[in-house]
SENU-798398 format. One record per residue (C-alpha): residue number from 0; residue in one letter; x, y, z. Coordinates in steps of 0.5 Angstrom, whole numbers, m for minus. Each point is the difference from the previous one (the first is absolute). Layout:
SITE, NUM, A, X, Y, Z
...
***
This chain:
SITE, 0, M, m139, m100, 234
SITE, 1, L, m1, 5, m6
SITE, 2, N, 4, 5, 3
SITE, 3, L, 6, m5, 0
SITE, 4, I, m2, m2, m7
SITE, 5, K, 0, 8, m2
SITE, 6, N, 7, 0, 4
SITE, 7, E, 4, m6, m3
SITE, 8, N, m3, 4, m8
SITE, 9, M, 2, 7, 2
SITE, 10, K, 8, m4, 2
SITE, 11, T, 0, m3, m7
SITE, 12, F, m2, 5, m4
SITE, 13, K, 4, 5, 5
SITE, 14, R, 7, m4, m3
SITE, 15, K, 3, 3, m6
SITE, 16, R, 1, m8, m3
SITE, 17, T, m6, m1, 0
SITE, 18, W, m1, 5, m5
SITE, 19, V, 6, m2, m4
SITE, 20, M, m3, m7, m1
SITE, 21, I, m7, 4, m2
SITE, 22, G, 4, 3, m5
SITE, 23, V, 4, m6, m2
SITE, 24, M, m7, m4, m1
SITE, 25, V, m3, 6, m4
SITE, 26, L, 6, 0, m5
SITE, 27, F, 0, m8, 0
SITE, 28, I, m8, 1, m3
SITE, 29, L, 3, 5, m5
SITE, 30, V, 5, m3, m3
SITE, 31, Q, m4, m6, m1
SITE, 32, F, m5, 4, m4
SITE, 33, L, 6, 3, m3
SITE, 34, N, 3, m6, m3
SITE, 35, V, m7, m2, m2
SITE, 36, K, m1, 7, m4
SITE, 37, F, 7, m1, m3
SITE, 38, S, 1, m8, m1
SITE, 39, H, m2, m4, m7
SITE, 40, H, m8, m2, 0
SITE, 41, V, m3, m6, m6
SITE, 42, N, m4, 2, m4
SITE, 43, Y, m5, m4, m4
SITE, 44, G, m1, 2, m6
SITE, 45, D, m5, m2, m6
SITE, 46, D, 2, m7, 0
SITE, 47, W, m1, 0, 8
SITE, 48, K, m4, m7, 0
SITE, 49, T, 5, m3, m4
SITE, 50, S, 6, 2, 5
SITE, 51, L, m4, m3, 6
SITE, 52, I, m1, m7, m3
SITE, 53, E, 8, 1, m2
SITE, 54, E, 1, 1, 7
SITE, 55, N, m4, m5, 3
SITE, 56, E, 3, m5, m4
SITE, 57, L, 6, 2, 3
SITE, 58, L, m3, 0, 7
SITE, 59, K, m1, m8, m2
SITE, 60, V, 7, m2, m2
SITE, 61, E, 2, 4, 7
SITE, 62, K, m5, m4, 4
SITE, 63, E, 4, m6, m1
SITE, 64, S, 7, 3, 3
SITE, 65, K, m3, 3, 6
SITE, 66, T, 1, m3, 7
SITE, 67, L, m2, 4, 5
SITE, 68, P, m6, 1, 2
SITE, 69, V, m1, 8, m1
SITE, 70, E, 3, m1, m7
SITE, 71, I, m6, m4, m2
SITE, 72, L, m4, 4, 3
SITE, 73, E, 1, 7, m4
SITE, 74, N, 1, m4, m6
SITE, 75, E, m7, m2, 1
SITE, 76, K, m3, 6, 1
SITE, 77, K, 3, 4, m6
SITE, 78, F, m2, m6, m4
SITE, 79, L, m7, 1, 3
SITE, 80, L, 0, 8, m1
SITE, 81, N, 2, m1, m7
SITE, 82, K, m6, m5, m2
SITE, 83, Y, m5, 4, 4
SITE, 84, Y, 2, 8, m5
SITE, 85, I, 0, m6, m6
SITE, 86, D, m6, m3, 1
SITE, 87, N, m3, 7, 2
SITE, 88, N, 2, 4, m5
SITE, 89, I, 4, 4, 4
SITE, 90, K, 5, 3, m2
SITE, 91, P, 6, 1, 7
SITE, 92, E, 1, 7, 2
SITE, 93, N, 6, 3, 4
SITE, 94, N, m4, 3, 6
SITE, 95, A, 4, 3, 5
SITE, 96, W, m4, m2, 6
SITE, 97, F, 1, m7, m2
SITE, 98, F, 8, 2, 2
SITE, 99, T, m3, 4, 6
SITE, 100, I, m4, m5, 3
SITE, 101, G, 6, m5, m2
SITE, 102, Q, 5, 4, 5
SITE, 103, S, m4, m1, 6
SITE, 104, T, 5, m5, 2
SITE, 105, N, 5, 4, 1
SITE, 106, F, m3, 5, 2
SITE, 107, L, m2, m3, 6
SITE, 108, V, 7, m4, 1
SITE, 109, A, 3, 7, 0
SITE, 110, I, m5, 2, 5
SITE, 111, S, 1, m6, 4
SITE, 112, I, 7, 1, 0
SITE, 113, L, 0, 8, 3
SITE, 114, T, m7, m3, 5
SITE, 115, L, 5, m5, 3
SITE, 116, I, 6, 5, 1
SITE, 117, I, m5, 4, 4
SITE, 118, A, m2, m6, 3
SITE, 119, G, 7, m3, 2
SITE, 120, E, 2, 6, 4
SITE, 121, S, m7, 2, 3
SITE, 122, V, 2, m4, 6
SITE, 123, A, 7, m2, 0
SITE, 124, S, 3, 7, m2
SITE, 125, E, m5, 3, 7
SITE, 126, F, 4, m6, 4
SITE, 127, Q, 7, 2, m3
SITE, 128, S, 0, 7, 1
SITE, 129, G, m4, m1, 7
SITE, 130, T, m6, 5, m2
SITE, 131, I, m5, m6, 2
SITE, 132, K, 1, 2, 7
SITE, 133, F, m4, 7, m2
SITE, 134, L, m6, m4, m3
SITE, 135, L, 0, m5, 7
SITE, 136, T, 0, 6, 5
SITE, 137, R, m7, 2, m3
SITE, 138, T, m6, m3, 1
SITE, 139, A, 0, m4, m5
SITE, 140, T, 0, m8, 1
SITE, 141, R, 6, m4, m5
SITE, 142, T, m6, m3, m4
SITE, 143, E, m3, 7, m1
SITE, 144, I, 8, 1, m2
SITE, 145, Y, 0, m6, m4
SITE, 146, F, m6, 1, m4
SITE, 147, S, 1, 8, m1
SITE, 148, K, 6, m2, m4
SITE, 149, Y, m2, m5, m5
SITE, 150, I, m6, 3, m1
SITE, 151, S, 4, 6, m2
SITE, 152, T, 4, m4, m4
SITE, 153, L, m5, m3, m4
SITE, 154, L, m3, 7, m1
SITE, 155, F, 6, 2, m3
SITE, 156, G, 0, m6, m5
SITE, 157, L, m8, 2, m1
SITE, 158, F, 3, 7, m1
SITE, 159, L, 4, m2, m6
SITE, 160, V, m5, m4, m3
SITE, 161, G, m4, 6, m1
SITE, 162, I, 6, 4, m3
SITE, 163, T, 1, m5, m5
SITE, 164, F, m7, m1, m3
SITE, 165, I, 0, 8, 0
SITE, 166, L, 7, 0, m3
SITE, 167, S, m2, m6, m5
SITE, 168, I, m6, 4, m4
SITE, 169, I, 4, 7, 0
SITE, 170, F, 6, m3, m3
SITE, 171, S, m4, m5, m4
SITE, 172, G, m4, 5, m3
SITE, 173, I, 4, 6, m1
SITE, 174, L, 7, m4, m3
SITE, 175, L, m5, m5, m4
SITE, 176, G, m7, 2, 0
SITE, 177, F, m6, m1, 3
SITE, 178, D, m3, m4, m6
SITE, 179, G, m2, m7, 2
SITE, 180, I, m1, 1, 7
SITE, 181, N, m8, m2, m1
SITE, 182, G, 2, m5, m4
SITE, 183, D, 0, m8, 1
SITE, 184, Y, 5, m3, 4
SITE, 185, L, 1, m7, m2
SITE, 186, F, 3, m6, 4
SITE, 187, V, 0, m8, 0
SITE, 188, K, m3, m3, 6
SITE, 189, D, m1, m8, 0
SITE, 190, Q, 1, 0, m7
SITE, 191, V, m5, 4, m2
SITE, 192, V, 2, 8, m3
SITE, 193, Q, m5, 4, 5
SITE, 194, K, 0, 8, 0
SITE, 195, T, m1, 6, 4
SITE, 196, S, 1, 7, 1
SITE, 197, V, 7, 3, m1
SITE, 198, L, m2, 4, 6
SITE, 199, Q, m3, m5, 4
SITE, 200, A, 7, m5, m2
SITE, 201, L, 3, 7, 3
SITE, 202, I, m2, 0, 7
SITE, 203, G, 0, m7, 0
SITE, 204, S, 7, m2, m2
SITE, 205, L, 3, 5, 6
SITE, 206, L, m6, m2, 5
SITE, 207, F, 0, m7, m1
SITE, 208, K, 8, 0, 1
SITE, 209, I, 0, 4, 7
SITE, 210, P, 0, m7, 4
SITE, 211, F, 7, m1, m2
SITE, 212, L, 1, 7, 3
SITE, 213, L, m3, m2, 7
SITE, 214, I, 4, m6, 0
SITE, 215, V, 7, 4, m2
SITE, 216, A, m2, 4, 6
SITE, 217, T, m2, m4, 5
SITE, 218, L, 6, m5, m1
SITE, 219, A, 4, 7, 0
SITE, 220, F, m3, 3, 7
SITE, 221, M, 1, m7, 2
SITE, 222, I, 7, m1, m1
SITE, 223, S, 1, 8, 2
SITE, 224, A, m3, m2, 8
SITE, 225, A, 5, m6, m1
SITE, 226, F, 6, 3, 0
SITE, 227, K, 3, 7, 2
SITE, 228, S, 4, 1, m7
SITE, 229, S, m4, 4, m4
SITE, 230, T, 5, m1, m5
SITE, 231, F, m1, m7, 0
SITE, 232, S, m8, 0, 0
SITE, 233, I, 1, 3, m6
SITE, 234, V, 4, m4, m4
SITE, 235, F, m2, m6, 3
SITE, 236, S, m7, 1, m2
SITE, 237, L, 2, 3, m7
SITE, 238, L, 3, m7, m2
SITE, 239, I, m5, m3, 3
SITE, 240, T, m5, 3, m4
SITE, 241, I, 3, 0, m7
SITE, 242, A, 2, m8, 2
SITE, 243, G, m6, 0, 0
SITE, 244, F, m3, 3, m6
SITE, 245, V, 5, m3, m4
SITE, 246, M, m2, m7, 2
SITE, 247, S, m7, 2, m1
SITE, 248, I, 1, 2, m7
SITE, 249, S, 5, m5, m2
SITE, 250, L, m4, m6, 3
SITE, 251, K, m7, 1, m2
SITE, 252, G, m3, m6, m2
SITE, 253, F, 2, m4, 5
SITE, 254, S, m4, m4, 5
SITE, 255, W, 4, 0, 6
SITE, 256, T, m1, 8, m1
SITE, 257, Q, m6, 1, 2
SITE, 258, Y, 1, 0, 7
SITE, 259, F, 6, 5, m1
SITE, 260, I, m3, 7, 2
SITE, 261, F, 3, 4, m5
SITE, 262, S, m3, m4, m6
SITE, 263, N, m7, 2, 4
SITE, 264, T, 1, 7, 1
SITE, 265, D, m2, 3, m7
SITE, 266, L, m8, m1, 0
SITE, 267, S, 0, 2, m7
SITE, 268, N, 2, m6, m3
SITE, 269, F, m8, m3, 3
SITE, 270, I, m3, 6, m4
SITE, 271, Y, 4, 2, m6
SITE, 272, E, 4, m7, m1
SITE, 273, S, 0, m7, 2
SITE, 274, P, 2, m2, 7
SITE, 275, P, 8, m2, 1
SITE, 276, V, m1, m6, 1
SITE, 277, E, m7, m5, m2
SITE, 278, G, m5, 0, 5
SITE, 279, M, 2, 6, 4
SITE, 280, T, m5, 4, 3
SITE, 281, L, m1, 8, 1
SITE, 282, S, m3, m3, 7
SITE, 283, F, 7, m4, 2
SITE, 284, A, 4, 5, m3
SITE, 285, L, m3, 4, 5
SITE, 286, I, m1, m4, 6
SITE, 287, L, 8, m1, m1
SITE, 288, I, 2, 9, m1
SITE, 289, L, m4, m1, 7
SITE, 290, I, 3, m6, 3
SITE, 291, H, 7, 3, m1
SITE, 292, I, m2, 7, 2
SITE, 293, F, m2, m2, 8
SITE, 294, I, 6, m5, m1
SITE, 295, M, 4, 5, m1
SITE, 296, H, m3, 5, 6
SITE, 297, L, 0, m6, 4
SITE, 298, V, 8, 0, 0
SITE, 299, S, 1, 8, 0
SITE, 300, Y, m5, 2, 6
SITE, 301, P, 3, m4, 6
SITE, 302, I, 6, 2, m2
SITE, 303, F, m2, 8, m1
SITE, 304, V, m4, 0, 6
SITE, 305, K, 6, m4, 5
SITE, 306, R, 5, 2, m3
SITE, 307, D, 6, 5, 4
SITE, 308, V, 0, 7, m1
SITE, 309, V, 9, 3, 2
***
């Protein structure tokens, strides 16, 4: 099995398009930090308390016109943070590392899309080109081939997560400065402002979003096993992923979304924020994720094992 996984990894990294995708990912990360470096920031002066009080008064007025649960939640979050600053006599600062933490969702979505492409062609391209015959002529079973391809796909995604974390620290430090990395990161959970270290929040912001990567990769792998065309597998998987991601954000707060898998893949909601829906728990999200992964393998594995080789 280990040799098969190693073989799959070698095939992945031998492809030129793999390195092109990695290059695009690096460029994407760099552009995000360049954008914040040269963009306008709100700087509070000596009368920062007055500014925050006025801002909260405006938030109260705006709250009345908010209808979507996600808008109301963001409004309340901003209000509570401002109130915390005022009550504790803390002047808000533009900590560049807060931006890095906030960008973790965008980074994970980009990583998931690249992993989706690898997963989408992992099985389909082998059957499409006929190279699956060479694997089947070896002593390895179809089960071993199936799981070696799946594990290799996940390892590629985790490799990108590691690269992203390292580059985020490097780019943020060089372009925005290392000041603030040892500071506190404030967040609102259950209507209470809490804090943790910036570095811990940065690590957690990526790690707690990995379930999204797992679901997307498994989905793409399942579709790849079901269809012969790698292009169709990738496009179909991409459409489902984008639709699911957009829905999880825009419909956040609606009670029925607690059963929607993409609303449960960001575990940071249970650590650094309030759950998307009141009453949702971390254990519920983990169980739902495992059930979906199991079901997708339950669909794709028999298809792969029984699939005819032409």
